[in-house]
Z-matrix of the N, CA and C atoms (Angstrom, degrees):
N
C 1 1.386
C 2 1.554 1 109.21
N 3 1.389 2 118.71 1 167.61
C 4 1.467 3 118.78 2 -173.57
C 5 1.492 4 109.47 3 -110.60
N 6 1.231 5 116.92 4 161.34
C 7 1.525 6 125.91 5 174.21
C 8 1.477 7 110.51 6 -117.17
N 9 1.321 8 119.34 7 126.88
C 10 1.446 9 121.74 8 175.46
C 11 1.439 10 106.34 9 -76.16
N 12 1.351 11 116.36 10 133.71
C 13 1.437 12 122.91 11 -179.96
C 14 1.535 13 107.16 12 -114.35
N 15 1.338 14 117.05 13 179.88
C 16 1.536 15 121.44 14 174.59
C 17 1.450 16 108.98 15 -52.40
N 18 1.383 17 121.37 16 137.97
C 19 1.427 18 124.05 17 176.53
C 20 1.547 19 112.64 18 82.13
N 21 1.308 20 115.46 19 8.99
C 22 1.479 21 117.20 20 172.86
C 23 1.588 22 115.19 21 80.59
N 24 1.401 23 114.22 22 3.03
C 25 1.403 24 117.12 23 -175.66
C 26 1.521 25 110.84 24 -81.83
N 27 1.331 26 116.09 25 131.85
C 28 1.478 27 121.83 26 178.99
C 29 1.533 28 105.90 27 -95.39
N 30 1.308 29 116.09 28 138.89
C 31 1.487 30 123.35 29 -179.74
C 32 1.570 31 107.48 30 -123.72
N 33 1.295 32 110.46 31 155.83
C 34 1.573 33 116.01 32 177.07
C 35 1.465 34 107.65 33 -72.51
N 36 1.361 35 113.91 34 148.64
C 37 1.563 36 118.47 35 -177.62
C 38 1.467 37 107.50 36 -121.97
N 39 1.339 38 113.92 37 145.24
C 40 1.448 39 123.13 38 173.84
C 41 1.503 40 103.55 39 -125.02
N 42 1.320 41 115.84 40 131.31
C 43 1.477 42 120.81 41 176.26
C 44 1.520 43 111.90 42 -141.46
N 45 1.339 44 118.46 43 161.24
C 46 1.397 45 122.14 44 177.34
C 47 1.511 46 110.47 45 -115.26
N 48 1.345 47 119.18 46 144.39
C 49 1.398 48 123.06 47 174.20
C 50 1.536 49 105.44 48 -136.97
N 51 1.324 50 117.11 49 105.20
C 52 1.443 51 120.61 50 -177.96
C 53 1.511 52 107.97 51 70.20
N 54 1.358 53 118.96 52 -128.80
C 55 1.431 54 120.59 53 176.98
C 56 1.509 55 114.95 54 -94.74
N 57 1.314 56 117.74 55 14.44
C 58 1.487 57 120.60 56 -177.19
C 59 1.618 58 107.97 57 -114.56
N 60 1.336 59 111.66 58 139.50
C 61 1.451 60 117.41 59 175.06
C 62 1.527 61 107.30 60 -119.65
N 63 1.327 62 111.79 61 127.62
C 64 1.452 63 120.27 62 -176.29
C 65 1.578 64 108.40 63 -115.47
N 66 1.292 65 114.55 64 137.77
C 67 1.488 66 121.23 65 172.22
C 68 1.483 67 108.57 66 -112.37
N 69 1.295 68 117.28 67 143.82
C 70 1.508 69 118.85 68 171.92
C 71 1.456 70 110.70 69 -138.87
N 72 1.308 71 122.68 70 141.85
C 73 1.413 72 122.58 71 172.99
C 74 1.511 73 109.47 72 -103.99
N 75 1.297 74 115.18 73 157.62
C 76 1.498 75 119.98 74 -178.40
C 77 1.579 76 107.21 75 -68.62
N 78 1.252 77 119.47 76 157.35
C 79 1.406 78 122.55 77 169.58
C 80 1.573 79 111.78 78 -68.98
N 81 1.364 80 112.68 79 152.66
C 82 1.432 81 114.13 80 -177.47
C 83 1.584 82 111.44 81 -55.18
N 84 1.367 83 116.19 82 152.66
C 85 1.399 84 117.20 83 -178.31
C 86 1.610 85 108.97 84 -70.88
N 87 1.265 86 118.58 85 145.28
C 88 1.494 87 118.47 86 -179.28
C 89 1.511 88 105.40 87 -74.23
N 90 1.390 89 117.18 88 157.29
C 91 1.465 90 116.62 89 -179.93
C 92 1.491 91 109.79 90 -64.53
N 93 1.360 92 111.34 91 148.97
C 94 1.450 93 115.09 92 178.59
C 95 1.524 94 108.95 93 -76.90
N 96 1.321 95 116.98 94 159.15
C 97 1.445 96 123.29 95 175.33
C 98 1.536 97 108.34 96 -60.84
N 99 1.310 98 120.49 97 132.20
C 100 1.445 99 122.77 98 178.53
C 101 1.510 100 110.85 99 -73.46
N 102 1.347 101 114.68 100 134.39
C 103 1.524 102 119.12 101 177.25
C 104 1.598 103 106.77 102 -77.72
N 105 1.316 104 120.70 103 -26.64
C 106 1.396 105 119.17 104 -178.04
C 107 1.457 106 111.71 105 -81.71
N 108 1.396 107 119.77 106 143.81
C 109 1.402 108 121.34 107 178.71
C 110 1.495 109 111.99 108 -75.61
N 111 1.241 110 124.52 109 106.66
C 112 1.439 111 127.88 110 -164.40
C 113 1.592 112 115.82 111 -142.36
N 114 1.272 113 115.45 112 173.28
C 115 1.414 114 124.61 113 174.14
C 116 1.578 115 108.68 114 -131.02
N 117 1.319 116 117.30 115 155.95
C 118 1.423 117 119.57 116 -179.93
C 119 1.627 118 110.98 117 -72.11
N 120 1.290 119 115.88 118 160.36
C 121 1.487 120 119.24 119 -178.57
C 122 1.594 121 111.65 120 -55.51
N 123 1.281 122 115.92 121 -35.42
C 124 1.437 123 118.48 122 -179.35
C 125 1.473 124 121.41 123 -75.56
N 126 1.361 125 114.08 124 -8.44
C 127 1.482 126 118.56 125 175.09
C 128 1.480 127 112.31 126 -63.18
N 129 1.308 128 122.23 127 151.63
C 130 1.442 129 125.71 128 -173.32
C 131 1.478 130 111.90 129 -126.14
N 132 1.357 131 111.69 130 147.20
C 133 1.468 132 120.82 131 170.94
C 134 1.566 133 110.14 132 -122.32
N 135 1.237 134 117.37 133 168.78
C 136 1.534 135 120.89 134 178.71
C 137 1.520 136 106.45 135 -105.89
N 138 1.312 137 111.15 136 123.36
C 139 1.472 138 118.44 137 173.72
C 140 1.443 139 113.38 138 -76.09
N 141 1.441 140 115.79 139 160.50
C 142 1.545 141 115.94 140 179.98
C 143 1.458 142 112.81 141 -58.73
N 144 1.439 143 119.88 142 -23.04
C 145 1.388 144 120.46 143 171.20
C 146 1.464 145 119.37 144 -65.92
N 147 1.317 146 116.32 145 -15.76
C 148 1.468 147 125.03 146 -179.00
C 149 1.513 148 108.43 147 99.56
N 150 1.306 149 121.80 148 -8.14
C 151 1.524 150 123.09 149 -179.15
C 152 1.479 151 107.97 150 -86.34
N 153 1.364 152 111.38 151 148.55
C 154 1.522 153 119.60 152 178.53
C 155 1.567 154 109.40 153 -80.43
N 156 1.297 155 118.35 154 147.99
C 157 1.399 156 123.43 155 175.70
C 158 1.521 157 110.40 156 -139.86
N 159 1.298 158 114.20 157 134.65
C 160 1.469 159 118.48 158 178.11
C 161 1.584 160 108.82 159 -68.71
N 162 1.303 161 115.02 160 156.77
C 163 1.478 162 120.70 161 176.72
C 164 1.429 163 111.00 162 -55.58
N 165 1.414 164 117.85 163 -44.71
C 166 1.436 165 117.32 164 -174.08
C 167 1.605 166 114.36 165 -70.58
N 168 1.271 167 115.47 166 0.28
C 169 1.508 168 120.22 167 -178.48
C 170 1.443 169 109.25 168 -109.68
N 171 1.379 170 122.69 169 -4.56
C 172 1.491 171 125.01 170 -179.40
C 173 1.518 172 108.10 171 -72.21
N 174 1.345 173 116.31 172 146.03
C 175 1.423 174 127.24 173 174.82
C 176 1.435 175 109.52 174 -126.53
N 177 1.420 176 118.55 175 158.60
C 178 1.449 177 121.05 176 170.69
C 179 1.511 178 111.01 177 -62.26
N 180 1.312 179 115.91 178 134.24
C 181 1.471 180 119.72 179 -178.81
C 182 1.502 181 112.56 180 102.53
N 183 1.389 182 118.51 181 -18.36
C 184 1.405 183 119.48 182 173.53
C 185 1.510 184 111.24 183 -63.64
N 186 1.344 185 115.45 184 147.19
C 187 1.493 186 118.40 185 176.18
C 188 1.468 187 107.53 186 -108.39
N 189 1.397 188 118.57 187 125.58
C 190 1.364 189 122.71 188 -178.47
C 191 1.557 190 112.75 189 -123.94
N 192 1.288 191 116.29 190 160.51
C 193 1.416 192 119.02 191 176.84
C 194 1.507 193 116.06 192 -61.40
N 195 1.277 194 118.42 193 132.75
C 196 1.479 195 119.84 194 -174.06
C 197 1.587 196 105.45 195 -146.34
N 198 1.324 197 117.90 196 167.33
C 199 1.348 198 124.45 197 -178.65
C 200 1.583 199 107.62 198 -123.09
N 201 1.281 200 114.51 199 145.12
C 202 1.446 201 123.98 200 169.20
C 203 1.494 202 107.81 201 -85.39
N 204 1.424 203 113.89 202 160.29
C 205 1.527 204 120.04 203 178.17
C 206 1.584 205 110.43 204 -53.28
N 207 1.357 206 117.61 205 -31.30
C 208 1.475 207 119.65 206 -178.84
C 209 1.608 208 113.36 207 -79.35
N 210 1.292 209 116.08 208 -5.59
C 211 1.444 210 118.66 209 174.14
C 212 1.522 211 111.80 210 102.20
N 213 1.303 212 121.03 211 -9.70
C 214 1.453 213 123.90 212 179.14
C 215 1.525 214 110.28 213 -73.73
N 216 1.281 215 117.38 214 151.27
C 217 1.485 216 124.36 215 -169.46
C 218 1.622 217 104.33 216 -105.22
N 219 1.215 218 116.29 217 148.12
C 220 1.503 219 124.45 218 175.21
C 221 1.552 220 109.55 219 -163.90
N 222 1.242 221 120.49 220 -178.63
C 223 1.496 222 123.76 221 -179.17
C 224 1.549 223 106.41 222 -115.37
N 225 1.345 224 114.72 223 126.81
C 226 1.465 225 125.39 224 -176.36
C 227 1.551 226 102.60 225 -116.09
N 228 1.395 227 109.08 226 160.71
C 229 1.482 228 118.02 227 -176.19
C 230 1.545 229 108.76 228 -98.62
N 231 1.327 230 112.34 229 131.69
C 232 1.502 231 120.11 230 174.06
C 233 1.582 232 111.80 231 -69.50
N 234 1.328 233 112.61 232 123.95
C 235 1.478 234 120.34 233 -172.52
C 236 1.502 235 108.02 234 -76.06
N 237 1.325 236 117.21 235 158.14
C 238 1.511 237 123.17 236 172.46
C 239 1.594 238 111.36 237 -71.31
N 240 1.293 239 115.28 238 -7.31
C 241 1.478 240 121.36 239 -178.53
C 242 1.602 241 112.11 240 -97.07
N 243 1.369 242 114.18 241 8.92
C 244 1.393 243 118.62 242 175.07
C 245 1.508 244 114.43 243 -68.15
N 246 1.280 245 114.98 244 148.52
C 247 1.503 246 120.57 245 -179.59
C 248 1.467 247 112.03 246 -90.08
N 249 1.416 248 113.55 247 132.17
C 250 1.503 249 115.79 248 -179.54
C 251 1.511 250 104.44 249 -143.13
N 252 1.297 251 120.68 250 108.94
C 253 1.481 252 128.05 251 171.08
C 254 1.467 253 109.49 252 -130.68
N 255 1.353 254 117.01 253 104.27
C 256 1.432 255 119.60 254 -176.49
C 257 1.447 256 114.95 255 -93.03
N 258 1.394 257 115.46 256 -10.50
C 259 1.563 258 118.77 257 -174.43
C 260 1.507 259 112.75 258 -102.40
N 261 1.397 260 116.06 259 32.98
C 262 1.486 261 113.84 260 177.00
C 263 1.586 262 105.29 261 -133.07
N 264 1.372 263 109.77 262 161.33
C 265 1.408 264 114.97 263 177.55
C 266 1.545 265 105.63 264 -117.25
N 267 1.351 266 116.68 265 142.35
C 268 1.420 267 124.65 266 -172.03
C 269 1.482 268 112.56 267 -142.13
N 270 1.403 269 112.08 268 163.58
C 271 1.505 270 118.66 269 171.56
C 272 1.496 271 109.43 270 -91.30
N 273 1.296 272 117.85 271 142.49
C 274 1.451 273 124.05 272 -177.50
C 275 1.588 274 109.04 273 -133.97
N 276 1.388 275 114.17 274 145.78
C 277 1.437 276 117.42 275 173.94
C 278 1.569 277 104.06 276 -93.41
N 279 1.288 278 116.28 277 126.03
C 280 1.430 279 123.02 278 -178.27
C 281 1.510 280 108.94 279 -102.79
N 282 1.385 281 119.82 280 118.45
C 283 1.383 282 124.44 281 175.21
C 284 1.434 283 114.07 282 -102.94
N 285 1.312 284 122.56 283 130.99
C 286 1.406 285 124.77 284 176.61
C 287 1.484 286 110.55 285 -110.15
N 288 1.340 287 117.48 286 136.14
C 289 1.527 288 122.37 287 177.37
C 290 1.473 289 106.30 288 -141.82
N 291 1.323 290 113.96 289 99.62
C 292 1.473 291 116.67 290 -175.90
C 293 1.573 292 113.97 291 61.71
N 294 1.340 293 114.41 292 -120.92
C 295 1.566 294 115.46 293 177.40
C 296 1.511 295 109.83 294 -95.36
N 297 1.288 296 117.56 295 9.73
C 298 1.538 297 120.01 296 -179.49
C 299 1.595 298 107.44 297 -105.65
N 300 1.346 299 112.86 298 144.53
C 301 1.388 300 119.14 299 178.41
C 302 1.549 301 111.97 300 -141.98
N 303 1.251 302 125.37 301 132.99
C 304 1.421 303 122.44 302 -179.04
C 305 1.596 304 103.59 303 -132.84
N 306 1.387 305 111.88 304 143.90
C 307 1.412 306 116.36 305 177.45
C 308 1.555 307 105.88 306 -120.89
N 309 1.338 308 120.86 307 131.58
C 310 1.413 309 124.69 308 -175.32
C 311 1.456 310 107.81 309 -150.74
N 312 1.356 311 117.14 310 156.82
C 313 1.483 312 117.70 311 176.84
C 314 1.432 313 110.43 312 -72.26
N 315 1.346 314 113.70 313 157.60
C 316 1.515 315 120.76 314 -170.65
C 317 1.487 316 111.70 315 -59.70
N 318 1.351 317 118.38 316 -24.19
C 319 1.432 318 120.27 317 178.56
C 320 1.449 319 120.63 318 -92.98
N 321 1.346 320 112.75 319 0.12
C 322 1.489 321 118.15 320 178.20
C 323 1.526 322 107.71 321 -80.72
N 324 1.349 323 117.00 322 141.43
C 325 1.394 324 125.06 323 -175.25
C 326 1.545 325 111.07 324 -95.06
N 327 1.354 326 115.04 325 160.73
C 328 1.459 327 119.50 326 170.10
C 329 1.462 328 109.46 327 -158.40
N 330 1.305 329 120.64 328 150.25
C 331 1.551 330 121.20 329 179.91
C 332 1.453 331 109.39 330 -63.85
N 333 1.308 332 113.67 331 135.76
C 334 1.529 333 119.83 332 -176.70
C 335 1.502 334 105.11 333 -133.61
N 336 1.415 335 117.57 334 145.82
C 337 1.477 336 119.24 335 172.59
C 338 1.485 337 112.76 336 79.99
N 339 1.329 338 111.93 337 167.70
C 340 1.510 339 119.61 338 176.60
C 341 1.523 340 116.28 339 -54.85
N 342 1.315 341 118.23 340 -30.82
C 343 1.452 342 121.10 341 -174.60
C 344 1.595 343 108.61 342 -96.79
N 345 1.333 344 115.72 343 6.44
C 346 1.476 345 120.92 344 -178.13
C 347 1.528 346 114.83 345 51.15
N 348 1.416 347 112.75 346 46.73
C 349 1.414 348 116.72 347 179.75
C 350 1.594 349 108.84 348 -74.93
N 351 1.354 350 114.88 349 135.63
C 352 1.409 351 117.46 350 -175.20
C 353 1.562 352 107.98 351 -81.57
N 354 1.357 353 110.74 352 128.89
C 355 1.492 354 121.84 353 -178.20
C 356 1.501 355 104.07 354 -128.71
N 357 1.389 356 110.13 355 150.74
C 358 1.520 357 116.64 356 171.19
C 359 1.556 358 107.35 357 -76.38
N 360 1.291 359 117.66 358 146.75
C 361 1.450 360 127.49 359 -178.94
C 362 1.510 361 111.31 360 -50.50
N 363 1.351 362 114.10 361 -39.10
C 364 1.589 363 116.23 362 178.21
C 365 1.464 364 112.44 363 -67.32
N 366 1.247 365 118.11 364 -15.71
C 367 1.534 366 116.28 365 176.97
C 368 1.451 367 116.13 366 -101.32
N 369 1.280 368 121.27 367 0.14
C 370 1.402 369 123.49 368 178.59
C 371 1.540 370 111.01 369 -76.33
N 372 1.273 371 119.62 370 133.35
C 373 1.414 372 123.28 371 -177.84
C 374 1.621 373 113.58 372 -110.78
N 375 1.289 374 116.00 373 146.51
C 376 1.410 375 124.72 374 174.06
C 377 1.566 376 109.75 375 -47.42
N 378 1.243 377 120.01 376 130.09
C 379 1.494 378 122.68 377 -175.47
C 380 1.550 379 115.48 378 94.45
N 381 1.314 380 115.74 379 -10.47
C 382 1.453 381 118.95 380 177.16
C 383 1.518 382 107.49 381 -79.01
N 384 1.354 383 117.36 382 162.06
C 385 1.468 384 122.88 383 176.42
C 386 1.459 385 109.41 384 -100.40
N 387 1.396 386 111.08 385 133.56
C 388 1.538 387 119.82 386 165.15
C 389 1.463 388 110.15 387 -114.49
N 390 1.359 389 116.86 388 -179.64
C 391 1.472 390 118.20 389 -173.03
C 392 1.482 391 111.21 390 -118.54
N 393 1.423 392 115.29 391 126.83
C 394 1.430 393 121.59 392 -177.13
C 395 1.556 394 107.46 393 -110.08
N 396 1.358 395 113.03 394 144.43
C 397 1.506 396 119.49 395 175.74
C 398 1.476 397 107.75 396 -74.08
N 399 1.324 398 118.04 397 127.01
C 400 1.433 399 126.51 398 170.47
C 401 1.486 400 110.59 399 -141.71
N 402 1.334 401 120.87 400 119.97
C 403 1.369 402 128.55 401 176.03
C 404 1.540 403 107.68 402 58.65
N 405 1.364 404 120.41 403 -112.96
C 406 1.428 405 125.73 404 -174.01
C 407 1.523 406 112.85 405 -102.12
N 408 1.331 407 118.51 406 -5.17
C 409 1.391 408 119.07 407 -174.92
C 410 1.545 409 115.08 408 -144.97
N 411 1.316 410 119.84 409 169.13
C 412 1.494 411 119.80 410 174.00
C 413 1.494 412 109.82 411 -80.31
N 414 1.357 413 116.47 412 152.05
C 415 1.468 414 125.57 413 -179.32
C 416 1.533 415 105.30 414 -131.75
N 417 1.370 416 117.52 415 135.61
C 418 1.459 417 121.45 416 175.46
C 419 1.491 418 113.13 417 -66.30
N 420 1.335 419 115.48 418 139.27
C 421 1.465 420 125.13 419 173.86
C 422 1.484 421 110.34 420 -135.08
N 423 1.348 422 118.09 421 141.83
C 424 1.444 423 120.89 422 -179.17
C 425 1.522 424 111.38 423 -88.50
N 426 1.272 425 116.81 424 133.77
C 427 1.505 426 121.12 425 174.57
C 428 1.490 427 110.87 426 -69.31
N 429 1.324 428 120.54 427 116.72
C 430 1.472 429 121.90 428 -173.14
C 431 1.603 430 107.99 429 -103.24
N 432 1.351 431 117.92 430 -20.74
C 433 1.445 432 117.83 431 -175.31
C 434 1.566 433 106.67 432 -154.60
N 435 1.328 434 109.37 433 141.97
C 436 1.505 435 119.83 434 -178.26
C 437 1.536 436 104.54 435 -131.89
N 438 1.314 437 116.94 436 129.65
C 439 1.473 438 118.15 437 173.12
C 440 1.600 439 111.80 438 -152.67
N 441 1.234 440 116.35 439 161.44
C 442 1.474 441 122.82 440 -179.08
C 443 1.537 442 106.27 441 -91.93
N 444 1.276 443 117.28 442 128.42
C 445 1.426 444 119.33 443 175.93
C 446 1.586 445 110.58 444 -130.81
N 447 1.321 446 119.10 445 162.31
C 448 1.450 447 124.07 446 -174.96
C 449 1.557 448 102.79 447 -110.82
N 450 1.279 449 116.47 448 131.76
C 451 1.510 450 119.55 449 177.77
C 452 1.525 451 113.02 450 -142.63
N 453 1.368 452 114.44 451 163.88
C 454 1.404 453 119.21 452 -176.43
C 455 1.591 454 105.79 453 -93.36
N 456 1.361 455 115.79 454 145.86
C 457 1.425 456 120.50 455 172.25
C 458 1.541 457 112.67 456 88.21
N 459 1.357 458 114.54 457 152.33
C 460 1.464 459 124.89 458 166.36
C 461 1.430 460 109.45 459 -134.10
N 462 1.401 461 116.87 460 117.90
C 463 1.430 462 120.87 461 -178.13
C 464 1.461 463 110.30 462 -137.54
N 465 1.356 464 119.73 463 145.35
C 466 1.451 465 122.15 464 -174.37
C 467 1.563 466 103.92 465 -150.23
N 468 1.379 467 118.41 466 102.94
C 469 1.369 468 119.51 467 178.28
C 470 1.538 469 113.02 468 -79.92
N 471 1.292 470 119.14 469 99.97
C 472 1.482 471 124.78 470 175.18
C 473 1.570 472 105.61 471 -76.10
N 474 1.379 473 112.47 472 132.07
C 475 1.467 474 118.27 473 -174.44
C 476 1.531 475 109.96 474 -106.04
N 477 1.359 476 112.35 475 138.63
C 478 1.403 477 119.33 476 -177.07
C 479 1.474 478 118.90 477 -56.07
N 480 1.323 479 114.62 478 -40.76
C 481 1.500 480 122.61 479 178.56
C 482 1.446 481 118.10 480 -94.86
N 483 1.330 482 118.92 481 16.02
C 484 1.497 483 122.49 482 170.70
C 485 1.574 484 109.50 483 78.98
N 486 1.343 485 119.23 484 15.23
C 487 1.482 486 115.08 485 179.63
C 488 1.565 487 113.94 486 -76.06
N 489 1.263 488 114.39 487 165.16
C 490 1.433 489 120.20 488 176.79
C 491 1.565 490 110.27 489 -88.18
N 492 1.286 491 121.53 490 109.09
C 493 1.427 492 119.03 491 -178.40
C 494 1.542 493 114.18 492 -58.78
N 495 1.254 494 119.70 493 138.12
C 496 1.420 495 127.32 494 -178.29
C 497 1.652 496 101.40 495 -95.72
N 498 1.314 497 115.25 496 107.78
C 499 1.492 498 120.47 497 -175.31
C 500 1.575 499 104.67 498 -118.12
N 501 1.270 500 114.57 499 127.27
C 502 1.458 501 125.03 500 -176.85
C 503 1.552 502 109.73 501 46.09
N 504 1.436 503 112.19 502 41.68
C 505 1.440 504 120.20 503 174.15
C 506 1.526 505 113.11 504 80.86
N 507 1.335 506 120.34 505 2.34
C 508 1.420 507 120.75 506 -175.59
C 509 1.604 508 109.09 507 -118.84
N 510 1.333 509 115.96 508 134.44
C 511 1.450 510 121.54 509 179.52
C 512 1.538 511 108.44 510 -64.71
N 513 1.255 512 121.79 511 136.23
C 514 1.462 513 128.96 512 -178.51
C 515 1.515 514 111.14 513 -135.98
N 516 1.324 515 120.45 514 168.91
C 517 1.417 516 121.99 515 174.17
C 518 1.522 517 105.90 516 -150.83
N 519 1.258 518 117.75 517 139.07
C 520 1.519 519 125.23 518 -178.04
C 521 1.587 520 109.03 519 -69.76
N 522 1.309 521 115.81 520 -29.46
C 523 1.502 522 117.94 521 -172.90
C 524 1.482 523 110.65 522 -154.36
N 525 1.307 524 114.68 523 -172.07
C 526 1.500 525 117.42 524 172.52
C 527 1.503 526 117.12 525 -62.69
N 528 1.347 527 118.63 526 161.00
C 529 1.436 528 119.38 527 -178.54
C 530 1.459 529 115.77 528 -59.86
N 531 1.364 530 119.86 529 -31.13
C 532 1.446 531 123.30 530 174.58
C 533 1.481 532 115.20 531 -63.38
N 534 1.334 533 118.42 532 -45.25
C 535 1.479 534 125.78 533 173.29
C 536 1.392 535 111.76 534 -63.19
N 537 1.384 536 120.25 535 -49.57
C 538 1.428 537 122.20 536 -173.95
C 539 1.553 538 109.16 537 -63.21
N 540 1.372 539 117.63 538 -40.39
C 541 1.475 540 120.57 539 178.22
C 542 1.477 541 112.80 540 -62.59
N 543 1.411 542 118.90 541 -39.18
C 544 1.404 543 123.47 542 -177.64
C 545 1.529 544 106.57 543 -64.55
C-alpha cells in the first residue's frame, strides 16, 4: 500500500510483521485531465453517407453531421487542423441523457440550456439541458448522470464552416462561440 507524503506524492512502503517483510508499490498514477478539448478514440460521428465513424478514423476533408447555432443540422468538413492523438490515455467527463451518452474532456464545450449557451463539460450539472441530434434539428435532453471515465485517445474534429460537431448524437463545440465563428 502507499503512503501520502507532503505534496501529495505517494511512495512505496516496506514494513515488517513478525518475521515477514512486505514491500508494496503505489498504484500507477491516474491519467491527468487533458487540457485540450477532445473526445476518446471510440467516440463516433455520422458521415455524410449516413454511416458512423470512430474519431480515430476521421481524416481531413471528411464531412460529418454538425449543428448550426440555431439548431439546424447539416454536414460540415473536418479541417486539417483537427487534433488526433490515438496513443494517449486521458480522463473524460461522461454525460448521460436518456439512452445517449457522450464522453469529452472537462474543457470541451457543448450547448447547454434553452439559449444553447456554450459551457465546458466540467461546468455542466445534472438536470441541465444539452442538445441531441434528431432528424433535421437538435432536440433538448436532460442530463441524468455525470461521471468521470478514463479513455484512450484525444480527438477533436475542427470544422471548416464553424459548425458544432455532433458526437455520439450530442451537439458539441471545441470552444466559445466567438472562437468557433472565427
